[in-house]
C-alpha positions as CSV (number, residue, x, y, z in Angstrom):
1,M,-6.3,-23.5,-40.3
2,A,-6.2,-24.1,-36.5
3,S,-9.7,-23.9,-36.5
4,I,-10.3,-25.9,-39.4
5,K,-8.5,-28.5,-37.6
6,Q,-10.5,-28.1,-34.4
7,A,-14.0,-27.7,-36.1
8,V,-13.5,-31.4,-37.9
9,G,-12.1,-32.5,-34.4
10,L,-8.5,-32.8,-35.2
11,A,-5.7,-32.1,-33.0
12,V,-3.7,-29.2,-33.0
13,K,0.0,-30.5,-32.7
14,P,1.9,-27.6,-30.2
15,E,4.7,-27.5,-32.6
16,K,6.0,-24.0,-31.6
17,P,6.2,-23.2,-27.4
18,I,3.4,-21.2,-26.1
19,K,4.4,-18.2,-24.7
20,L,3.0,-17.9,-20.5
21,Y,3.3,-14.5,-19.0
22,S,4.1,-15.3,-15.2
23,H,5.0,-13.8,-12.1
24,P,6.3,-15.7,-9.0
25,G,4.3,-13.9,-6.4
26,G,0.6,-15.1,-7.8
27,P,-0.4,-18.8,-8.0
28,N,-2.4,-18.3,-11.0
29,P,0.0,-18.2,-13.8
30,W,1.6,-21.8,-12.2
31,K,-2.2,-23.1,-12.3
32,V,-1.5,-22.8,-16.3
33,A,1.6,-24.0,-15.8
34,I,0.7,-27.5,-14.1
35,I,-1.8,-27.7,-17.0
36,L,0.7,-27.3,-19.9
37,T,3.1,-29.5,-18.3
38,E,0.6,-32.3,-17.7
39,L,-0.4,-32.1,-21.3
40,G,3.2,-32.2,-22.4
41,I,2.8,-28.7,-24.2
42,P,6.3,-26.9,-24.8
43,Y,6.1,-23.5,-23.0
44,N,8.3,-20.5,-22.5
45,S,7.8,-18.7,-19.5
46,E,8.5,-14.6,-19.4
47,V,8.7,-13.7,-15.9
48,M,7.4,-10.3,-15.5
49,D,7.8,-7.2,-13.0
50,F,4.7,-6.0,-11.5
51,A,5.5,-2.5,-13.0
52,Q,5.7,-4.1,-16.6
53,L,2.3,-5.5,-16.6
54,K,0.8,-1.6,-16.7
55,Q,3.1,-0.7,-19.0
56,E,2.8,-0.8,-22.9
57,P,3.0,-3.4,-25.2
58,F,1.7,-5.8,-22.5
59,E,-1.5,-3.7,-21.1
60,S,-2.7,-3.2,-25.0
61,Q,-2.5,-7.0,-25.7
62,F,-4.1,-8.1,-22.3
63,P,-5.8,-5.1,-20.9
64,N,-6.4,-6.3,-17.3
65,G,-2.6,-6.0,-17.0
66,R,-2.4,-9.0,-15.0
67,V,-0.8,-12.7,-15.3
68,P,-1.3,-15.1,-16.5
69,A,-1.7,-14.6,-20.1
70,I,-0.6,-16.4,-23.2
71,E,0.7,-16.6,-26.7
72,D,-0.1,-19.6,-28.9
73,P,1.9,-19.4,-32.3
74,N,0.4,-22.4,-33.4
75,T,-3.3,-20.9,-33.5
76,G,-2.3,-17.4,-33.3
77,I,-4.7,-17.0,-30.4
78,K,-3.8,-15.0,-27.1
79,L,-5.7,-15.1,-23.9
80,W,-5.8,-13.8,-20.4
81,E,-7.7,-15.4,-17.2
82,S,-6.7,-18.5,-16.0
83,G,-10.0,-20.2,-16.4
84,A,-10.5,-19.3,-20.1
85,I,-6.6,-20.3,-20.8
86,I,-7.2,-23.7,-19.2
87,E,-10.3,-24.4,-21.0
88,Y,-8.8,-23.4,-24.3
89,L,-5.7,-25.6,-23.3
90,L,-7.7,-28.6,-23.0
91,E,-9.9,-28.1,-26.0
92,T,-7.2,-27.3,-28.2
93,Y,-4.7,-30.0,-26.9
94,D,-5.9,-32.8,-24.4
95,T,-8.1,-34.2,-27.5
96,S,-7.5,-37.5,-25.5
97,N,-9.3,-36.2,-22.6
98,D,-6.4,-37.3,-20.5
99,L,-7.1,-34.1,-17.8
100,S,-11.2,-34.0,-18.5
101,Y,-14.4,-35.9,-18.1
102,T,-17.0,-35.7,-21.3
103,S,-20.0,-37.4,-19.8
104,S,-22.3,-35.7,-17.7
105,P,-22.8,-35.3,-14.9
106,E,-18.9,-35.1,-14.2
107,K,-18.3,-33.0,-17.7
108,F,-20.6,-30.0,-15.5
109,E,-19.4,-30.9,-12.4
110,Q,-15.1,-30.6,-13.0
111,K,-16.4,-27.4,-14.6
112,Q,-18.5,-26.4,-11.1
113,W,-15.0,-27.0,-9.5
114,L,-13.0,-25.0,-11.3
115,H,-15.4,-21.8,-11.0
116,F,-15.4,-22.7,-6.9
117,Q,-11.5,-22.5,-7.4
118,M,-11.8,-19.0,-9.1
119,S,-14.5,-17.4,-6.8
120,G,-13.6,-18.9,-3.6
121,Q,-10.4,-20.3,-3.0
122,G,-8.3,-17.8,-4.9
123,P,-9.8,-14.4,-4.0
124,Y,-9.9,-15.7,0.2
125,F,-6.3,-17.0,-0.2
126,G,-5.5,-13.6,-2.1
127,Q,-6.9,-11.3,0.1
128,R,-5.4,-12.8,3.2
129,A,-1.9,-12.3,1.6
130,W,-2.8,-8.6,0.6
131,F,-3.4,-8.0,3.9
132,L,-0.8,-9.7,5.6
133,F,2.0,-8.8,3.4
134,Y,0.9,-5.9,1.4
135,H,-1.4,-3.5,2.9
136,P,0.2,-0.1,4.1
137,E,-2.2,-0.5,7.2
138,K,-0.8,-3.3,9.5
139,N,-2.6,-4.8,12.3
140,L,-6.0,-5.0,10.4
141,T,-6.9,-8.3,12.8
142,S,-10.3,-8.3,11.5
143,C,-9.5,-8.7,7.9
144,L,-7.1,-11.0,8.8
145,D,-9.6,-13.2,10.7
146,R,-12.4,-12.8,7.9
147,Y,-10.2,-14.3,5.3
148,G,-8.5,-17.0,7.7
149,N,-12.2,-18.1,8.2
150,E,-12.5,-18.5,4.8
151,I,-9.8,-20.2,4.0
152,R,-10.9,-22.6,6.4
153,R,-14.9,-22.6,4.9
154,V,-13.0,-23.4,1.6
155,L,-11.0,-26.4,2.7
156,G,-14.3,-27.6,4.8
157,V,-16.2,-27.8,1.6
158,I,-13.8,-30.0,-0.6
159,E,-13.7,-31.8,3.0
160,R,-17.1,-32.6,3.0
161,H,-17.2,-33.6,-0.9
162,L,-14.6,-35.8,-0.5
163,T,-15.8,-37.3,2.6
164,K,-19.3,-38.1,0.9
165,T,-18.0,-39.4,-1.9
166,N,-14.7,-41.8,-0.6
167,K,-12.7,-40.7,-3.8
168,P,-9.2,-40.1,-4.0
169,Y,-10.1,-36.6,-6.5
170,L,-13.0,-34.2,-6.9
171,L,-14.3,-36.0,-9.9
172,G,-13.8,-39.7,-8.7
173,D,-11.0,-41.9,-9.4
174,R,-8.8,-40.0,-12.0
175,V,-7.0,-36.4,-11.5
176,S,-8.2,-33.8,-13.4
177,Y,-8.0,-30.3,-14.7
178,A,-10.4,-29.2,-11.5
179,D,-7.9,-31.2,-9.0
180,L,-4.9,-29.3,-10.4
181,A,-6.4,-26.1,-10.5
182,F,-6.2,-25.7,-6.8
183,V,-2.6,-26.5,-6.1
184,P,-0.9,-23.5,-6.6
185,W,-2.8,-21.4,-4.1
186,H,-2.3,-24.2,-1.4
187,W,1.1,-24.0,-1.7
188,L,0.6,-20.4,0.2
189,L,-0.8,-22.6,3.2
190,L,2.4,-25.2,2.8
191,Y,5.3,-23.4,1.8
192,K,7.1,-20.5,3.4
193,P,6.1,-17.7,3.5
194,Q,2.8,-19.1,4.8
195,I,-0.3,-16.7,5.0
196,M,-1.9,-19.3,7.9
197,G,1.5,-19.4,10.0
198,E,4.0,-22.2,10.1
199,D,2.1,-24.4,12.2
200,F,-1.0,-24.4,9.9
201,P,-0.4,-27.5,7.8
202,K,-0.7,-29.8,11.2
203,E,-3.8,-27.8,11.7
204,W,-5.2,-28.4,8.5
205,E,-4.0,-32.3,8.5
206,K,-5.9,-32.8,11.7
207,E,-9.1,-31.1,10.8
208,F,-9.3,-31.8,7.0
209,P,-8.0,-35.4,6.5
210,K,-9.4,-35.9,3.1
211,T,-8.6,-32.5,2.1
212,W,-4.9,-33.1,3.2
213,A,-4.4,-36.4,1.8
214,W,-5.8,-35.0,-1.6
215,T,-3.3,-32.2,-1.4
216,Q,-0.6,-34.3,-1.0
217,G,-1.4,-36.9,-3.9
218,L,-1.7,-33.5,-5.9
219,E,1.7,-32.2,-4.6
220,A,3.5,-35.7,-5.2
221,R,3.0,-35.6,-9.1
222,P,6.0,-34.6,-11.3
223,S,4.2,-31.7,-13.3
224,V,3.5,-30.3,-10.2
225,K,7.1,-30.9,-8.3
226,K,8.5,-29.3,-11.6
227,V,6.5,-26.5,-11.4
228,R,6.9,-25.8,-8.5
229,E,10.7,-25.6,-8.8
230,E,10.3,-23.2,-11.6
231,R,8.5,-21.2,-9.6
232,V,10.7,-21.4,-6.3
233,E,13.8,-20.5,-8.8
234,A,11.9,-17.5,-10.0
235,M,11.4,-16.1,-6.7
236,S,15.0,-16.4,-6.3
237,K,15.8,-14.3,-9.2
238,G,14.0,-11.4,-7.2
239,H,11.1,-10.8,-9.6
């Protein structure tokens, strides 16, 4: 029934909460949580231990063995990969296009920024975190330098764009899913434990002022505050 409704352009109502498989240590599930919150879609987070992700029944349903993943009882759909989940939620539930642009070129530019977030921001920030906190060999200065420089490069890309457009958001005067996708990875720079050090926010504000102002505006959104509090609570429980 849900697919028929979508085919004729009718809204699917999220009558039952979506199950969001999550983990506090990784930013990607919280990207999805922010989109769910912005759209007013009810959801329940199931916070997983890393070991559970490689066990049954999770791994047979979601073969990548990572989070986020969702189960939507309103449509029967199960998905993994944060970008695919975000696109699904928008197409299924954002019928008023609150977080999306529908005309060219913005329609495609927002996809461009989402792909940049997933291929640039996420991997570089994630590798810096890995070599800083988890890799068994320590003092790998060359690795930390490489990914630290890439983090600065990513911030520089956004800085040049925002300077050129002189707009508050990536696509113009209103927030889109493209902006929100960057938020949880920036938490790794803003809040403890910070992957670039406690002094980096001052460096960020000085060297990339447009990107800093854009980030602070996103941090002030009620949805972002709510989801970050959920993550802090999950971290406090020791997952």
